[in-house]
PAFIDO-821782 format. One line per field, with one value per residue: residue number from 1; residue in three letters; chain; x, y, z of N, C-alpha, C in turn. Coordinates in steps of 0.2 Angstrom, whole numbers, plus 5000, padded with zeros to 4 digits. Layout:
BEGIN
resi <- (NUM,...)
resn <- (ALA,...)
chain <- (A,...)
npx <- (X,...)
npy <- (Y,...)
npz <- (Z,...)
capx <- (X,...)
capy <- (Y,...)
capz <- (Z,...)
cpx <- (X,...)
cpy <- (Y,...)
cpz <- (Z,...)
// end
This chain:
BEGIN
resi <- (1,2,3,4,5,6,7,8,9,10,11,12,13,14,15,16,17,18,19,20,21,22,23,24,25,26,27,28,29,30,31,32,33,34,35,36,37,38,39,40,41,42,43,44,45,46,47,48,49,50,51,52,53,54,55,56,57,58,59,60,61,62,63,64,65,66,67,68,69,70,71,72,73,74,75,76,77,78,79,80,81,82,83,84,85,86,87,88,89,90,91,92,93,94,95,96,97,98,99,100,101,102,103,104,105,106,107,108,109,110,111,112,113,114,115,116,117,118,119,120,121,122,123,124,125,126,127,128,129,130,131,132,133,134,135,136,137,138,139,140,141,142,143,144,145,146,147,148,149,150,151,152,153,154,155,156,157,158,159,160,161,162,163,164,165,166,167,168,169,170,171,172,173,174,175,176,177,178,179,180,181,182,183,184,185,186,187,188,189,190,191,192,193,194,195,196,197,198,199,200,201,202,203,204,205,206,207,208,209,210,211,212,213,214,215,216,217,218,219,220,221,222,223,224,225,226,227,228,229,230,231,232,233,234,235,236,237,238,239,240,241,242,243,244,245,246,247,248,249,250,251,252,253,254,255,256,257,258,259,260,261,262,263,264,265,266,267,268,269,270,271,272,273,274,275,276,277,278,279,280,281,282,283,284,285,286,287,288,289,290,291,292,293,294,295,296,297)
resn <- (MET,GLY,THR,GLU,ARG,VAL,ASP,LYS,GLY,TRP,GLN,ALA,LYS,GLY,LEU,GLU,ALA,TYR,GLY,ASP,ASP,ALA,ILE,LEU,GLY,THR,LEU,ALA,HIS,TYR,GLY,ILE,THR,ILE,ASP,LYS,PRO,GLY,PHE,LEU,ALA,LEU,ALA,GLN,THR,ALA,TYR,PRO,LEU,ALA,ILE,ALA,MET,GLU,TRP,HIS,GLU,GLY,GLY,TRP,LYS,GLY,THR,GLY,GLN,PHE,SER,ARG,PHE,PRO,ALA,ALA,ALA,ALA,GLU,GLU,LEU,TRP,HIS,ARG,TRP,GLN,PRO,GLY,ALA,VAL,ALA,PRO,THR,ASP,VAL,ALA,LEU,ALA,ILE,ILE,ASN,LEU,ILE,LYS,ASP,LEU,VAL,ASP,GLN,LEU,ASP,GLY,LYS,PRO,ASP,GLU,GLY,THR,LEU,ASP,THR,ARG,PHE,LYS,VAL,VAL,GLU,ALA,TYR,LEU,PRO,ARG,ILE,PRO,THR,GLU,PRO,GLU,THR,LYS,ASP,ARG,PHE,LEU,GLY,GLU,CYS,PHE,GLY,ALA,LEU,THR,ASP,TRP,MET,GLU,PRO,PHE,ASP,GLY,MET,ALA,GLU,SER,LEU,ALA,ARG,LYS,LYS,LEU,ASP,ALA,LEU,ALA,ASP,ARG,PHE,SER,ALA,LEU,GLU,GLU,GLY,LEU,LEU,GLU,GLN,ARG,ARG,GLY,ILE,SER,SER,ALA,ILE,VAL,ARG,ALA,VAL,ARG,GLY,ASP,GLU,THR,ALA,ALA,LEU,ASN,ASP,VAL,PHE,ALA,ILE,ALA,MET,ASP,ALA,SER,ARG,GLU,VAL,TRP,ASN,ARG,SER,SER,ALA,ILE,ASP,THR,LEU,PHE,ASP,PHE,GLU,ALA,LEU,ASP,ARG,VAL,LYS,GLN,ALA,THR,LEU,SER,LEU,PHE,ASP,GLU,ALA,GLU,ARG,LEU,LYS,ASP,LEU,GLU,LEU,ILE,SER,TRP,CYS,VAL,GLU,THR,LEU,ALA,GLU,LEU,LEU,LYS,GLU,ASP,PRO,SER,MET,PRO,GLU,ARG,GLN,ALA,ILE,ARG,GLU,ARG,ILE,GLU,ARG,ILE,ALA,ALA,ALA,LEU,GLY,PRO,GLU,HIS,GLY,GLU,PRO)
chain <- (A,A,A,A,A,A,A,A,A,A,A,A,A,A,A,A,A,A,A,A,A,A,A,A,A,A,A,A,A,A,A,A,A,A,A,A,A,A,A,A,A,A,A,A,A,A,A,A,A,A,A,A,A,A,A,A,A,A,A,A,A,A,A,A,A,A,A,A,A,A,A,A,A,A,A,A,A,A,A,A,A,A,A,A,A,A,A,A,A,A,A,A,A,A,A,A,A,A,A,A,A,A,A,A,A,A,A,A,A,A,A,A,A,A,A,A,A,A,A,A,A,A,A,A,A,A,A,A,A,A,A,A,A,A,A,A,A,A,A,A,A,A,A,A,A,A,A,A,A,A,A,A,A,A,A,A,A,A,A,A,A,A,A,A,A,A,A,A,A,A,A,A,A,A,A,A,A,A,A,A,A,A,A,A,A,A,A,A,A,A,A,A,A,A,A,A,A,A,A,A,A,A,A,A,A,A,A,A,A,A,A,A,A,A,A,A,A,A,A,A,A,A,A,A,A,A,A,A,A,A,A,A,A,A,A,A,A,A,A,A,A,A,A,A,A,A,A,A,A,A,A,A,A,A,A,A,A,A,A,A,A,A,A,A,A,A,A,A,A,A,A,A,A,A,A,A,A,A,A,A,A,A,A,A,A,A,A,A,A,A,A,A,A,A,A,A,A)
npx <- (4813,4808,4794,4789,4779,4770,4760,4743,4742,4750,4745,4745,4759,4766,4774,4787,4794,4795,4803,4813,4809,4797,4790,4790,4787,4772,4769,4769,4763,4750,4748,4759,4773,4790,4809,4824,4833,4821,4813,4819,4822,4809,4807,4815,4807,4797,4786,4782,4769,4764,4768,4762,4749,4753,4756,4741,4735,4740,4738,4736,4728,4724,4715,4702,4710,4723,4720,4725,4735,4751,4752,4756,4769,4775,4779,4786,4798,4802,4809,4817,4829,4832,4842,4836,4830,4819,4803,4786,4776,4780,4783,4770,4767,4771,4766,4757,4755,4763,4749,4739,4746,4747,4733,4728,4732,4726,4713,4718,4725,4737,4756,4762,4776,4781,4779,4787,4796,4788,4790,4801,4802,4794,4802,4812,4812,4813,4822,4825,4814,4812,4818,4820,4806,4796,4798,4797,4782,4776,4780,4777,4762,4761,4762,4751,4740,4741,4737,4723,4712,4716,4719,4709,4713,4723,4725,4719,4730,4736,4729,4722,4728,4736,4720,4721,4731,4740,4756,4768,4767,4758,4768,4779,4771,4764,4779,4784,4773,4775,4787,4786,4776,4774,4767,4762,4769,4773,4759,4754,4759,4756,4743,4741,4748,4738,4727,4733,4729,4736,4730,4728,4740,4744,4737,4740,4752,4748,4741,4750,4759,4749,4748,4761,4771,4781,4779,4776,4762,4750,4754,4751,4737,4733,4733,4726,4716,4716,4713,4698,4695,4694,4686,4690,4687,4687,4704,4703,4694,4704,4716,4712,4708,4720,4729,4722,4724,4738,4736,4730,4740,4750,4742,4737,4728,4722,4723,4718,4704,4701,4703,4692,4680,4683,4682,4670,4662,4666,4657,4646,4642,4647,4635,4632,4645,4656,4662,4655,4649,4656,4667,4657,4656,4670,4671,4659,4665,4677,4672,4665,4674,4678,4673,4657,4661,4667,4663,4652,4645)
npy <- (5324,5338,5346,5359,5373,5381,5397,5399,5412,5411,5413,5428,5432,5425,5410,5412,5417,5408,5395,5380,5369,5372,5370,5361,5352,5357,5350,5335,5335,5336,5325,5324,5316,5319,5324,5335,5333,5321,5331,5335,5324,5321,5333,5333,5327,5331,5346,5361,5361,5348,5340,5346,5341,5326,5326,5328,5317,5309,5308,5318,5328,5342,5355,5369,5385,5378,5368,5369,5372,5362,5368,5378,5375,5368,5374,5386,5376,5373,5383,5388,5376,5377,5386,5401,5392,5391,5393,5385,5392,5403,5408,5409,5420,5432,5433,5435,5446,5455,5455,5459,5472,5474,5477,5486,5496,5494,5497,5512,5518,5527,5521,5515,5517,5501,5493,5489,5484,5472,5466,5463,5454,5441,5438,5436,5424,5413,5408,5400,5390,5373,5362,5349,5337,5331,5334,5348,5349,5345,5357,5367,5362,5367,5378,5385,5380,5389,5398,5400,5404,5419,5415,5418,5433,5431,5422,5430,5444,5446,5448,5459,5470,5473,5477,5486,5495,5496,5492,5488,5483,5475,5467,5464,5456,5445,5438,5432,5426,5415,5412,5405,5395,5380,5378,5390,5394,5405,5407,5420,5429,5430,5432,5445,5451,5449,5454,5470,5470,5465,5448,5441,5435,5431,5424,5414,5409,5404,5394,5389,5380,5371,5363,5357,5346,5343,5351,5352,5342,5348,5364,5362,5361,5373,5381,5379,5380,5393,5395,5391,5403,5412,5410,5401,5392,5380,5378,5374,5359,5354,5355,5350,5335,5332,5331,5322,5312,5309,5308,5297,5288,5290,5284,5291,5297,5305,5316,5310,5311,5326,5329,5322,5330,5342,5339,5337,5349,5358,5351,5357,5368,5373,5362,5361,5354,5346,5334,5327,5316,5303,5310,5310,5297,5295,5301,5295,5282,5283,5288,5281,5270,5277,5281,5287,5304,5309,5317,5319,5320)
npz <- (4888,4894,4904,4898,4895,4880,4882,4885,4876,4864,4853,4849,4852,4844,4839,4839,4855,4860,4870,4861,4868,4875,4863,4860,4871,4871,4860,4863,4874,4868,4860,4853,4851,4847,4840,4840,4830,4824,4818,4809,4803,4797,4786,4778,4766,4767,4767,4778,4781,4777,4786,4798,4794,4795,4809,4815,4808,4814,4827,4836,4849,4853,4854,4854,4854,4852,4840,4829,4832,4826,4814,4816,4823,4817,4805,4812,4818,4807,4802,4810,4814,4800,4795,4786,4772,4762,4767,4758,4761,4763,4751,4746,4757,4751,4739,4739,4747,4739,4726,4735,4737,4720,4716,4724,4714,4702,4707,4707,4715,4724,4722,4740,4737,4742,4732,4721,4730,4734,4720,4722,4731,4728,4717,4720,4725,4718,4710,4721,4719,4722,4710,4704,4698,4708,4722,4719,4713,4726,4735,4725,4729,4741,4742,4734,4739,4751,4746,4743,4744,4737,4723,4711,4712,4707,4697,4684,4684,4678,4666,4668,4674,4661,4655,4661,4657,4663,4659,4660,4672,4672,4661,4669,4683,4673,4670,4682,4683,4675,4677,4691,4686,4676,4672,4664,4657,4642,4642,4648,4647,4633,4635,4639,4627,4620,4625,4623,4611,4599,4595,4585,4584,4597,4598,4589,4593,4608,4602,4595,4607,4614,4604,4605,4605,4614,4624,4641,4650,4656,4652,4640,4642,4648,4637,4627,4635,4636,4622,4621,4630,4622,4612,4601,4595,4584,4585,4600,4597,4588,4596,4607,4605,4600,4611,4619,4611,4615,4630,4631,4626,4637,4646,4654,4669,4673,4665,4654,4659,4661,4646,4640,4646,4644,4630,4632,4634,4624,4614,4618,4616,4601,4595,4581,4575,4562,4567,4578,4580,4582,4591,4600,4603,4605,4617,4625,4627,4634,4642,4650,4653,4664,4674,4681,4684,4676,4666,4655,4638)
capx <- (4810,4804,4786,4788,4774,4767,4753,4737,4742,4754,4745,4748,4764,4769,4780,4794,4792,4794,4810,4813,4806,4788,4783,4791,4780,4766,4766,4770,4758,4745,4750,4766,4781,4796,4815,4824,4834,4817,4810,4823,4823,4805,4807,4819,4802,4792,4787,4778,4760,4763,4773,4758,4744,4754,4753,4735,4735,4742,4735,4734,4723,4723,4707,4701,4715,4728,4718,4729,4745,4753,4754,4761,4775,4781,4782,4792,4803,4806,4816,4822,4832,4834,4840,4840,4826,4811,4794,4781,4769,4783,4783,4762,4765,4775,4764,4748,4757,4760,4743,4739,4748,4745,4724,4728,4733,4720,4709,4721,4725,4743,4762,4766,4781,4780,4774,4794,4797,4783,4790,4807,4804,4796,4805,4821,4811,4808,4828,4824,4810,4814,4819,4815,4799,4792,4798,4793,4776,4774,4783,4773,4754,4757,4763,4747,4735,4742,4736,4717,4709,4718,4719,4707,4715,4732,4725,4718,4731,4740,4725,4719,4733,4735,4716,4720,4735,4748,4759,4776,4767,4756,4771,4781,4766,4768,4785,4783,4770,4778,4793,4783,4769,4778,4758,4757,4773,4770,4753,4751,4761,4752,4737,4745,4747,4731,4724,4734,4728,4741,4725,4728,4748,4744,4733,4743,4757,4743,4741,4758,4759,4743,4749,4770,4770,4787,4778,4771,4756,4748,4756,4747,4729,4734,4733,4719,4709,4716,4711,4693,4691,4694,4681,4696,4680,4691,4705,4703,4693,4711,4722,4711,4709,4730,4733,4717,4728,4744,4735,4728,4744,4755,4736,4735,4719,4721,4723,4711,4697,4701,4703,4685,4676,4686,4677,4660,4659,4668,4650,4639,4647,4645,4632,4634,4654,4656,4665,4650,4646,4665,4670,4653,4656,4674,4669,4660,4669,4683,4670,4661,4680,4680,4668,4651,4661,4673,4661,4646,4645)
capy <- (5330,5344,5346,5366,5373,5385,5394,5402,5418,5410,5416,5435,5433,5420,5404,5417,5422,5404,5391,5376,5366,5375,5369,5352,5351,5358,5347,5331,5336,5335,5316,5318,5316,5325,5331,5340,5326,5318,5334,5336,5319,5323,5338,5330,5324,5334,5352,5362,5359,5341,5338,5346,5336,5319,5324,5329,5309,5305,5309,5326,5330,5348,5358,5377,5388,5370,5363,5372,5372,5360,5370,5385,5376,5364,5382,5391,5372,5374,5391,5387,5372,5373,5392,5401,5387,5394,5386,5387,5399,5411,5412,5411,5427,5435,5433,5441,5454,5457,5452,5466,5483,5476,5477,5494,5497,5493,5504,5519,5519,5529,5515,5520,5515,5495,5489,5487,5479,5464,5462,5461,5448,5436,5435,5431,5418,5410,5402,5395,5386,5366,5360,5342,5336,5329,5340,5356,5347,5345,5364,5372,5359,5369,5386,5388,5376,5393,5403,5396,5413,5421,5412,5422,5438,5428,5418,5436,5450,5451,5450,5463,5473,5474,5480,5496,5499,5495,5488,5488,5480,5466,5460,5460,5451,5437,5436,5432,5421,5413,5406,5401,5388,5378,5378,5396,5398,5408,5409,5424,5433,5430,5434,5452,5453,5449,5461,5475,5470,5460,5445,5435,5434,5429,5415,5407,5409,5400,5389,5382,5378,5368,5357,5357,5338,5344,5353,5348,5342,5354,5370,5364,5361,5379,5386,5376,5384,5400,5396,5392,5410,5417,5407,5397,5383,5374,5376,5370,5358,5350,5353,5343,5330,5328,5330,5315,5306,5308,5306,5291,5282,5289,5280,5296,5294,5314,5319,5309,5317,5332,5330,5322,5336,5349,5340,5337,5354,5356,5351,5360,5374,5371,5357,5359,5351,5340,5327,5329,5313,5303,5314,5309,5291,5292,5303,5289,5274,5283,5291,5273,5266,5281,5281,5294,5307,5310,5319,5317,5320)
capz <- (4887,4901,4905,4897,4887,4879,4886,4879,4873,4859,4844,4849,4855,4841,4843,4840,4859,4865,4866,4858,4874,4876,4859,4861,4876,4867,4855,4867,4878,4863,4856,4847,4853,4840,4844,4832,4824,4821,4813,4801,4794,4793,4783,4770,4761,4766,4770,4788,4782,4775,4793,4803,4792,4798,4814,4814,4809,4820,4836,4840,4854,4854,4853,4856,4850,4850,4835,4823,4833,4822,4807,4817,4826,4810,4803,4817,4819,4799,4799,4817,4813,4796,4792,4778,4771,4763,4768,4754,4763,4764,4743,4746,4757,4748,4733,4745,4748,4729,4726,4739,4731,4714,4718,4724,4708,4699,4710,4707,4722,4725,4726,4745,4738,4744,4727,4719,4734,4734,4715,4722,4733,4724,4709,4723,4727,4710,4708,4725,4724,4719,4701,4704,4697,4714,4726,4717,4716,4733,4737,4725,4731,4748,4742,4730,4745,4757,4740,4741,4746,4733,4718,4708,4707,4705,4688,4682,4687,4672,4660,4672,4675,4653,4654,4664,4655,4666,4654,4665,4677,4667,4659,4674,4681,4667,4669,4686,4683,4671,4682,4694,4685,4671,4664,4662,4652,4638,4640,4652,4642,4627,4632,4639,4622,4615,4627,4621,4603,4595,4599,4580,4582,4605,4600,4584,4597,4613,4601,4593,4615,4613,4600,4606,4611,4620,4633,4647,4645,4659,4649,4635,4644,4649,4634,4626,4640,4635,4618,4625,4633,4616,4612,4596,4595,4580,4588,4606,4594,4586,4601,4610,4600,4599,4616,4620,4609,4622,4637,4633,4624,4643,4651,4661,4670,4675,4660,4650,4662,4657,4641,4642,4652,4638,4623,4632,4634,4618,4610,4621,4614,4595,4594,4574,4573,4559,4570,4583,4582,4584,4597,4606,4603,4609,4624,4628,4625,4638,4649,4652,4658,4669,4678,4675,4687,4671,4661,4651,4631)
cpx <- (4805,4797,4782,4782,4774,4759,4747,4736,4748,4752,4743,4753,4768,4775,4786,4797,4796,4801,4808,4808,4800,4787,4786,4784,4776,4763,4767,4765,4751,4745,4755,4770,4788,4801,4819,4828,4827,4812,4815,4824,4816,4803,4812,4816,4797,4788,4782,4771,4760,4764,4766,4751,4745,4754,4746,4732,4737,4742,4735,4727,4721,4716,4707,4706,4724,4726,4724,4737,4748,4758,4759,4767,4777,4781,4788,4800,4808,4810,4820,4827,4835,4834,4842,4832,4820,4807,4790,4776,4775,4784,4773,4762,4767,4770,4758,4750,4758,4754,4739,4740,4745,4736,4723,4730,4728,4714,4710,4722,4736,4747,4763,4775,4785,4780,4782,4797,4795,4787,4794,4808,4802,4800,4814,4816,4811,4815,4827,4819,4814,4811,4814,4811,4794,4792,4796,4787,4773,4777,4778,4762,4755,4758,4756,4738,4737,4737,4726,4710,4710,4720,4714,4709,4721,4733,4723,4723,4735,4736,4725,4723,4734,4728,4718,4724,4741,4750,4767,4775,4763,4763,4775,4778,4769,4773,4787,4780,4772,4784,4792,4780,4772,4771,4757,4764,4774,4762,4748,4752,4757,4744,4736,4743,4743,4727,4724,4730,4729,4733,4727,4736,4746,4742,4735,4747,4754,4745,4744,4759,4756,4746,4757,4770,4777,4786,4777,4766,4749,4747,4751,4742,4728,4732,4726,4714,4710,4711,4701,4691,4688,4691,4685,4692,4688,4699,4708,4700,4700,4716,4719,4712,4718,4732,4727,4723,4735,4741,4731,4734,4749,4748,4734,4728,4718,4717,4719,4704,4697,4700,4695,4680,4678,4681,4669,4657,4661,4659,4646,4639,4647,4642,4633,4640,4651,4658,4663,4648,4652,4666,4666,4654,4662,4674,4666,4660,4673,4679,4668,4668,4681,4678,4663,4655,4665,4671,4657,4646,4636)
cpy <- (5333,5343,5356,5364,5376,5389,5397,5410,5416,5413,5422,5435,5430,5416,5408,5417,5417,5398,5385,5369,5368,5371,5361,5349,5349,5349,5338,5331,5333,5328,5316,5322,5318,5327,5333,5336,5322,5323,5334,5331,5319,5329,5336,5329,5327,5345,5354,5359,5353,5338,5339,5342,5331,5322,5324,5322,5305,5304,5314,5326,5337,5352,5365,5382,5383,5367,5366,5376,5371,5365,5375,5382,5372,5368,5383,5385,5372,5379,5390,5384,5372,5383,5394,5397,5389,5387,5389,5390,5404,5413,5412,5417,5431,5437,5437,5446,5458,5460,5460,5473,5482,5478,5483,5500,5498,5499,5510,5522,5523,5524,5521,5518,5508,5491,5485,5483,5473,5462,5457,5455,5440,5433,5434,5425,5411,5404,5398,5391,5378,5365,5351,5341,5335,5333,5345,5355,5349,5355,5367,5372,5365,5376,5388,5385,5384,5400,5403,5402,5418,5420,5414,5429,5436,5427,5427,5444,5450,5453,5459,5471,5480,5479,5488,5500,5500,5491,5485,5483,5473,5463,5458,5453,5445,5434,5433,5426,5414,5405,5403,5393,5388,5379,5381,5398,5398,5405,5417,5428,5432,5433,5440,5454,5456,5453,5470,5475,5468,5450,5439,5434,5431,5422,5411,5407,5403,5393,5383,5379,5373,5361,5352,5350,5337,5347,5350,5348,5349,5362,5367,5364,5366,5383,5383,5381,5391,5401,5399,5398,5415,5414,5404,5391,5379,5373,5372,5361,5353,5350,5348,5339,5327,5328,5325,5311,5305,5306,5296,5283,5285,5285,5286,5298,5302,5318,5319,5313,5321,5336,5328,5328,5343,5346,5339,5344,5360,5358,5355,5365,5374,5363,5357,5357,5346,5333,5323,5319,5306,5306,5313,5300,5290,5295,5297,5282,5276,5286,5284,5268,5268,5281,5285,5299,5310,5314,5316,5321,5324)
cpz <- (4894,4899,4903,4891,4885,4881,4882,4874,4866,4853,4844,4852,4849,4842,4843,4847,4862,4862,4864,4864,4875,4870,4857,4864,4875,4866,4857,4871,4876,4858,4853,4851,4846,4847,4837,4826,4820,4815,4810,4795,4793,4786,4778,4766,4761,4770,4775,4785,4781,4784,4797,4801,4796,4804,4819,4814,4812,4826,4838,4843,4855,4851,4855,4851,4851,4844,4830,4826,4828,4817,4809,4822,4821,4809,4805,4818,4812,4798,4805,4816,4807,4792,4786,4774,4769,4763,4760,4753,4765,4758,4743,4748,4755,4742,4735,4746,4742,4726,4729,4733,4725,4714,4717,4719,4706,4702,4709,4712,4720,4727,4732,4745,4743,4736,4722,4723,4735,4728,4716,4725,4733,4718,4712,4723,4722,4709,4713,4727,4720,4713,4700,4704,4704,4720,4725,4718,4723,4737,4730,4727,4737,4746,4739,4737,4749,4751,4741,4740,4737,4723,4710,4707,4705,4698,4686,4681,4680,4667,4664,4671,4666,4652,4655,4662,4656,4664,4658,4668,4677,4664,4664,4680,4681,4669,4675,4686,4678,4674,4688,4693,4679,4669,4663,4657,4643,4636,4645,4648,4636,4629,4636,4630,4618,4617,4623,4614,4599,4594,4593,4581,4590,4604,4594,4588,4604,4607,4597,4603,4615,4609,4600,4608,4614,4626,4635,4645,4648,4656,4641,4635,4644,4643,4629,4632,4638,4629,4620,4626,4630,4612,4603,4595,4591,4582,4594,4602,4592,4592,4607,4610,4600,4607,4623,4618,4616,4627,4636,4630,4630,4648,4657,4664,4672,4668,4653,4653,4659,4651,4639,4642,4648,4632,4624,4631,4626,4612,4613,4617,4606,4592,4585,4571,4569,4560,4575,4586,4582,4586,4602,4607,4607,4616,4628,4631,4634,4647,4654,4655,4665,4675,4676,4679,4683,4665,4655,4643,4631)
// end
């Protein structure tokens, strides 16, 4: 491997301005020796940000403007050596661009002719997201990790658009959201319908999702959260106890913890609940087994 390296202006120029040898030489200079076959081997099981994290943990010595070089290098090499491959940050950037345009719509600003394109870019990515569960989890984990600062507007966008009577946009965004996230399937569109005035039927559908044992468990938990938001506390109780049974059957500690915390919050909201003592005792038993950080009754 040669001694060629990127210069100090790499952030302004972008790594696409540099050759392979310069990028690899810079990685080697700061402690990471990798070549194309080695990188492509990593890319079989990891996406760019995970690769960059592995490099950081493997002895990266860069500081200052080179402290974040691994992430930029991993992204650039990913696209350069796998033409046409989709990285999680590609989807994240497309979502961010869409959210920016939709926020403008909520603020009453005119569409400058980009909104439909923003939607189409994200929609075109949906069938290209991996479907194998473990790979999909890794992909979406990186995607939404890159969306950390944008999750609040993303989570509430369909509802916000519906409240502004931007019905076509609300429907299109809720379809996109449900296509992207299994746990939102049937939920986002129901919230939009509830906001439009069809609350009874919408919450009936959400409750059906929450009680549907064939559904993915986090889809059911998302339905319960929605019922909580609409203060349908009796249904929250029934659905959470049902999901609690499933969580204990599966021995799913994360789901058990979620159920404990949800039931504890429910008892605070409805202190006169007839089943309070039985639920409290169940929470205490499970919380004691899990540890004090998993919810207090």
